[in-house]
C-alpha positions in Angstrom: -86.6 13.1 -59.5 -89.0 12.2 -62.3 -89.5 8.6 -62.8 -88.0 7.2 -66.0 -89.7 4.3 -67.8 -87.2 1.3 -68.5 -87.2 1.0 -72.3 -87.0 -2.8 -72.4 -88.3 -2.9 -75.8 -85.5 -0.6 -77.1 -82.5 -2.3 -75.6 -81.0 -3.1 -79.0 -80.9 0.4 -80.1 -77.6 1.9 -80.7 -76.3 5.5 -80.4 -75.7 7.3 -83.7 -72.0 7.7 -84.2 -70.3 10.6 -86.3 -68.1 9.0 -88.8 -65.1 11.1 -87.6 -65.2 8.9 -84.3 -64.5 5.7 -86.3 -61.6 3.9 -84.9 -62.1 5.7 -81.4 -65.3 3.8 -80.4 -65.7 0.2 -80.1 -66.8 -1.9 -83.2 -70.4 -2.6 -83.4 -71.3 0.7 -82.2 -72.5 2.0 -78.8 -75.7 0.6 -77.0 -78.3 3.3 -75.9 -79.9 1.5 -73.0 -77.2 -1.2 -72.1 -73.7 -1.1 -70.8 -71.1 -1.2 -73.7 -69.2 -4.5 -73.5 -65.6 -2.7 -73.7 -64.0 0.6 -72.6 -63.6 3.4 -75.1 -61.4 6.3 -76.0 -61.9 8.9 -73.2 -61.9 11.8 -75.7 -64.5 10.0 -77.9 -66.6 9.4 -74.7 -66.4 13.1 -74.0 -67.2 14.2 -77.6 -70.2 11.7 -77.9 -71.8 13.2 -74.8 -71.0 16.9 -75.8 -72.7 16.3 -79.2 -75.7 14.9 -77.2 -75.7 17.9 -74.9 -76.0 20.2 -77.7 -79.8 19.5 -77.9 -80.3 21.0 -74.4 -81.9 24.4 -74.2 -80.1 27.7 -74.1 -79.9 28.9 -70.3 -80.3 32.6 -71.3 -83.6 31.8 -72.8 -84.9 29.7 -70.4 -87.4 31.8 -68.3 -88.9 28.9 -66.3 -86.0 27.9 -64.1 -85.0 29.6 -60.8 -81.7 27.8 -60.7 -78.3 29.2 -61.2 -77.0 28.8 -64.7 -73.7 30.7 -64.7 -70.8 31.2 -62.3 -67.4 32.7 -62.4 -64.5 30.5 -64.0 -62.9 30.7 -60.5 -66.0 29.2 -58.8 -66.1 26.4 -61.5 -62.4 25.7 -60.7 -63.2 25.3 -56.8 -66.1 23.1 -57.8 -64.0 20.9 -59.9 -61.4 20.8 -57.2 -63.7 19.8 -54.3 -66.2 17.3 -56.1 -64.4 14.5 -54.3 -64.9 15.7 -50.8 -67.7 13.9 -48.9 -69.5 16.4 -46.9 -70.7 14.0 -44.2 -67.0 13.1 -43.6 -66.0 15.7 -41.1 -62.9 13.8 -40.0 -61.3 13.5 -43.4 -62.5 17.1 -44.5 -62.6 19.2 -41.4 -62.1 22.4 -43.4 -65.0 21.9 -45.8 -67.1 21.2 -42.8 -65.8 24.3 -41.2 -66.9 26.2 -44.2 -70.4 24.9 -44.1 -70.6 26.0 -40.4 -69.6 29.4 -41.5 -72.1 29.9 -44.1 -74.8 28.6 -41.6 -73.5 31.6 -39.3 -73.6 33.9 -42.1 -77.2 33.1 -43.1 -78.3 33.4 -39.4 -77.0 36.7 -39.1 -78.4 37.7 -42.5 -81.7 36.6 -41.3 -81.4 38.9 -38.0 -81.2 36.3 -35.4 -81.4 38.2 -32.0 -79.0 36.0 -30.0 -76.9 33.7 -32.4 -77.9 30.7 -30.7 -79.3 29.2 -34.0 -78.4 25.7 -35.4 -78.5 24.7 -39.0 -77.1 22.6 -42.0 -76.6 22.5 -45.5 -78.9 20.3 -47.7 -79.0 19.1 -51.2 -81.6 21.7 -52.2 -84.4 23.6 -50.5 -86.7 20.8 -50.8 -84.6 18.6 -48.6 -84.3 21.6 -46.3 -88.2 22.1 -46.1 -88.5 18.3 -45.4 -86.1 18.8 -42.4 -88.1 21.7 -41.3 -91.2 19.8 -41.4 -89.9 16.7 -39.5 -88.8 19.1 -36.8 -92.3 20.7 -36.3 -93.7 17.2 -36.4 -91.4 15.9 -33.8 -91.7 18.6 -31.6 -95.6 18.7 -31.5 -95.7 15.2 -30.9 -93.2 15.6 -27.7 -95.5 18.3 -26.5 -98.5 16.3 -26.9 -97.2 13.1 -25.3 -95.8 15.4 -22.5 -99.2 16.4 -21.8 -100.8 12.9 -21.9 -102.7 13.7 -25.1 -102.8 11.6 -28.4 -100.3 12.4 -31.1 -101.6 10.5 -34.1 -103.5 13.3 -36.1 -101.0 15.9 -37.1 -101.8 18.6 -39.7 -99.9 21.1 -41.4 -101.3 24.6 -42.8 -100.1 26.3 -45.9 -101.3 28.5 -48.6 -102.1 26.8 -52.1 -99.1 28.7 -53.9 -96.6 26.6 -51.9 -93.9 24.5 -53.6 -94.4 20.9 -54.5 -92.2 20.0 -51.7 -94.7 20.7 -49.0 -97.5 18.5 -50.2 -94.9 15.8 -50.9 -93.8 16.1 -47.3 -97.3 15.6 -45.9 -97.8 12.6 -48.1 -94.5 11.0 -47.2 -94.6 11.6 -43.5 -98.3 11.2 -42.9 -99.3 14.5 -42.0 -102.7 16.1 -43.0 -102.4 18.7 -45.5 -104.8 21.7 -44.9 -104.6 24.2 -47.8 -105.6 28.0 -47.2 -106.5 29.4 -50.8 -104.7 32.2 -52.4 -106.9 35.1 -53.1 -106.9 38.0 -55.3 -105.7 40.8 -55.6 -102.8 39.7 -53.3 -102.6 36.2 -54.8 -101.3 35.0 -51.4 -103.1 33.6 -48.3 -105.2 35.8 -45.9 -103.4 35.8 -42.5 -106.9 36.8 -40.7 -108.2 33.4 -41.7 -105.6 31.2 -40.1 -108.1 30.4 -37.2 -110.2 28.6 -39.7 -107.4 26.2 -40.7 -105.4 25.6 -37.4 -106.1 23.7 -34.2 -104.5 21.7 -31.5 -103.0 19.2 -33.9 -101.4 21.8 -36.2 -97.7 21.2 -36.2 -96.9 24.5 -37.8 -97.9 27.1 -40.5 -95.8 27.5 -43.7 -95.3 31.3 -44.9 -93.8 31.5 -48.2 -91.3 34.4 -48.9 -91.9 34.5 -52.7 -94.1 31.9 -54.2 -92.7 30.0 -57.4 -96.1 30.6 -59.0 -96.8 34.3 -59.0 -93.7 35.6 -57.2 -95.6 37.2 -54.2 -94.7 37.2 -50.4 -96.7 36.0 -47.9 -97.4 38.6 -45.0 -95.2 36.5 -42.5 -95.4 39.4 -39.8 -99.1 39.4 -40.0 -99.3 35.6 -39.9 -97.1 35.7 -36.8 -99.4 38.3 -35.2 -102.6 36.1 -35.9 -100.8 33.0 -34.5 -100.0 35.0 -31.3 -103.4 36.0 -31.1 -104.8 32.5 -31.5 -102.3 31.4 -28.6 -103.6 33.9 -26.4 -107.2 32.6 -27.2 -106.7 28.9 -27.3 -103.4 28.2 -25.9 -102.0 26.7 -29.0 -98.4 27.4 -29.6 -98.0 27.0 -33.3 -94.7 27.6 -34.9 -94.1 29.4 -38.2 -91.5 27.8 -40.7 -90.7 30.2 -43.4 -90.1 28.9 -46.9 -87.4 31.2 -48.4 -86.3 29.1 -51.2 -86.6 32.0 -53.5 -86.8 35.2 -51.2 -84.2 34.3 -48.8 -81.3 35.6 -50.9 -83.5 38.6 -52.2 -85.3 40.3 -49.4 -82.3 40.8 -46.9 -80.3 42.7 -49.6 -83.1 44.8 -51.5 -85.8 45.2 -48.8 -84.1 44.8 -45.3 -86.7 46.7 -43.4 -89.3 43.8 -44.2 -89.9 41.7 -41.1 -90.2 38.2 -42.0 -87.4 36.4 -40.5 -85.9 35.7 -36.9 -86.9 39.1 -35.7 -90.4 37.3 -35.1 -90.2 34.9 -32.2 -92.8 32.9 -33.8 -90.4 31.9 -36.7 -88.9 28.8 -35.7 -87.0 27.7 -38.8 -86.1 29.2 -42.2 -85.0 27.3 -45.5 -83.5 28.7 -48.6 -82.1 27.6 -51.8 -78.4 28.3 -52.6 -78.8 27.1 -56.0 -81.5 29.7 -56.9 -80.9 33.5 -55.8 -78.2 32.2 -53.7 -76.1 32.2 -56.9 -74.6 28.7 -56.8 -75.1 25.8 -59.4 -77.3 23.0 -58.1 -77.6 21.6 -55.8 -77.4 23.1 -52.2 -80.0 24.3 -49.9 -80.0 25.5 -46.3 -81.9 25.5 -43.0 -81.5 27.3 -39.9 -83.6 26.9 -36.7 -83.9 30.0 -34.5 -83.2 27.9 -31.3 -81.6 24.6 -30.7 -84.7 23.6 -29.0 -86.7 23.9 -32.2 -84.5 20.8 -33.5 -85.8 17.6 -31.5 -82.6 15.7 -30.6 -84.6 12.5 -31.6 -83.9 13.5 -35.3 -80.1 14.0 -34.9 -78.1 10.9 -35.4 -74.5 10.2 -34.2 -72.5 8.6 -36.8 -68.7 7.2 -36.4 -68.7 5.2 -39.7 -66.1 7.5 -41.3 -63.5 7.7 -38.6 -64.7 10.6 -36.4 -68.1 11.0 -34.5 -70.5 13.2 -36.4 -73.9 14.6 -35.7 -76.2 14.3 -38.7 -79.6 15.2 -39.7 -80.3 14.7 -43.3 -82.4 12.7 -45.7 -79.2 11.4 -47.4 -75.7 10.5 -46.4 -72.7 11.1 -48.6 -72.9 14.1 -50.6 -70.2 16.3 -52.3 -69.0 19.4 -50.6 -68.3 21.3 -53.9 -71.8 23.1 -53.7 -70.9 24.3 -50.0 -67.6 25.5 -51.0 -69.2 27.3 -53.9 -71.6 28.9 -51.8 -68.7 30.1 -49.5 -67.0 31.5 -52.4 -69.9 33.6 -53.4 -70.3 34.9 -49.8 -66.7 36.1 -49.9 -66.5 37.0 -53.6 -69.6 39.2 -53.4 -70.1 40.3 -49.9 -73.3 42.1 -48.8 -73.1 44.9 -51.3 -72.2 42.4 -54.2 -75.4 40.4 -53.6 -77.4 43.7 -53.2 -76.2 45.1 -56.5 -76.8 41.8 -58.4 -80.4 41.2 -56.8 -81.5 44.9 -57.4 -80.4 44.7 -60.8 -82.5 41.7 -61.6 -85.5 43.5 -59.9 -84.7 46.6 -62.0 -84.9 44.4 -65.4 -88.1 42.7 -64.1 -89.5 46.1 -63.6 -88.6 47.3 -67.1 -90.1 44.2 -68.7 -93.1 44.4 -66.5 -93.9 48.1 -67.5 -93.5 47.1 -71.1 -95.9 44.1 -70.9 -98.4 46.3 -68.8 -98.6 48.6 -71.9 -100.1 45.8 -74.0 -103.7 46.1 -73.6 -104.9 42.7 -73.8 -102.7 41.5 -71.0 -102.4 42.0 -67.4 -99.5 41.9 -65.0 -100.1 39.8 -61.9 -96.6 40.2 -60.4 -94.5 43.2 -61.7 -91.2 42.1 -60.1 -91.7 44.6 -57.0 -90.9 41.9 -54.5 -88.9 39.1 -56.6 -87.4 39.5 -60.1 -90.3 37.4 -61.2 -93.0 38.3 -63.6 -96.5 36.6 -63.6 -98.6 37.8 -66.6 -102.1 36.6 -68.0 -104.4 37.3 -70.7 -107.0 40.1 -69.4 -110.2 38.7 -68.3 -113.0 38.6 -70.8 -110.5 38.8 -73.7 -111.1 35.9 -75.9 -108.8 36.4 -79.0 -106.2 34.1 -77.8 -104.9 32.4 -74.5 -101.8 32.7 -72.6 -101.0 29.1 -73.8 -101.2 30.6 -77.5 -98.7 33.2 -76.6 -96.2 30.8 -74.8 -96.2 28.7 -78.0 -95.6 31.4 -80.2 -92.5 32.6 -78.0 -90.9 29.1 -78.3 -90.6 29.9 -82.1 -88.1 32.6 -80.7 -86.3 30.1 -78.4 -88.0 31.5 -75.2 -89.0 28.8 -72.8 -91.7 30.3 -70.4 -93.9 27.9 -68.3 -97.8 28.4 -68.4 -100.0 26.9 -65.9 -103.4 27.5 -64.2 -103.4 28.9 -60.6 -104.5 26.8 -57.7 -108.2 26.0 -56.8 -110.5 29.1 -56.5 -108.2 30.7 -58.9 -107.8 28.0 -61.3 -110.0 29.9 -63.9 -106.7 32.2 -64.2 -103.7 30.9 -66.5 -100.4 32.6 -66.2 -97.0 32.8 -67.7 -94.1 33.3 -65.6 -90.8 34.9 -66.3 -87.8 34.5 -63.9 -85.2 37.1 -64.2 -81.7 35.9 -63.0 -78.2 37.1 -62.8 -77.1 37.6 -66.3 -80.4 38.6 -67.7 -79.7 42.1 -68.8 -82.1 44.9 -70.0 -81.0 44.3 -73.4 -82.1 40.5 -73.3 -85.3 41.7 -71.7 -85.8 44.4 -74.7 -85.5 41.3 -77.1 -88.0 39.5 -75.0 -90.3 42.4 -75.0 -90.2 42.8 -78.8 -91.0 39.1 -79.1 -94.0 39.4 -76.7 -95.1 42.4 -78.7 -94.7 40.8 -82.0 -96.5 37.7 -81.1 -99.4 39.4 -79.5 -99.9 41.4 -82.6 -99.8 38.2 -84.8 -102.2 36.5 -82.4 -104.7 39.5 -82.4 -104.7 39.6 -86.3 -105.3 35.8 -86.6 -108.2 36.1 -84.0 -109.8 38.7 -86.4 -109.9 35.9 -89.1 -112.9 33.6 -89.1 -112.7 30.2 -88.6 -112.2 27.5 -85.9 -109.2 27.6 -83.6 -107.9 25.2 -80.9 -105.7 26.1 -77.8 -103.6 23.9 -75.9 -104.8 22.2 -72.8 -103.9 23.5 -69.3 -100.6 22.5 -68.0 -99.4 21.6 -64.5 -97.6 24.4 -62.6 -93.9 24.4 -62.9 -92.3 25.3 -59.7 -88.7 26.0 -60.8 
């Protein structure tokens, strides 16, 4: 979570109170940064918070987040009913634990496990799942090195520069050398044929991304696997692949089932995904599955008997509500394969519609058109200096649209892009409104550019991972 500054110089501030709440809140007001001295009326507390939450953005107009922002009333009811279930307490809540196991098995089947011998678990999100996958690779590499009588103090992890923030975070937190492979035009993904330049005997694994959050493109996982096979035959280095399918894990199996990226490749040892993105569940739930039990070193699995029964656990936290897992199981039952396929295909169709329309604007380039993920990445055409993509984003805010803008990673940092994430509920009618806003503001900025005089543009911003 983002760090929050302690506002010591503002401790005396009080919340503004609607006069209608007089008599329902304690006399003297409600402090903003300190505990109130006394309890207050529950309806008043609820109303005060609701009034503040009105200032949050409109989820339908938020093009930045990948997270699910709408679920059916029945799912919301199940979430409310199961918020009190501690997922780690299998003795008290065995049925919730069983639903988690069912979800793991359903994902294992969805990702084409050839023998059904996988193991997996839920997490607080795909970032935690990625951390667990990284730890598994590090421990497994260390076991091999020690068994060979070799030093195991210089691990490295190879990944493209379009990875999610969680991967450099993993390397920094767990003392692993980060080796970036630059993404390249025109694919805007890493080049599998260059893996040999980055891996060596100390490489614990390679990260393949099934849908980057920056540009919405897939790494060629099958080609990466083949190149690592070649490297093993030449050097003897058995380097596993972990697929970060935080975004694509709930897209590709439904709309592009012939794409080989998953457990059909023996080199793929583990896969993580995000249930609260295109898994269609509110935050936060993630999932990770290891193709073989041996891919998860037992040194990482701890036995816990603090809650009554004995439970094996491998997480970065402990107590966690079972509600998101119940909500995930609800979606699996409610939608089935065909329901997920229909929803994801609709999102891709809407992205295509929007991409085609934006592609007709002569000063804009569409880097990702939604053909792989329902994600668009657009930029101002190279050589055009009438306005920047940052200018366009600022103008779209006037219509209520929130779209992240950022420069691409090193080697492509001269390209600034705007990203549109098309989620469930973002209809073609809504996309048409967005397209109209883009056309209107491009026209405005072009006309403004024709007027002589100085102009300033916003500075580059950090990428938004979503």
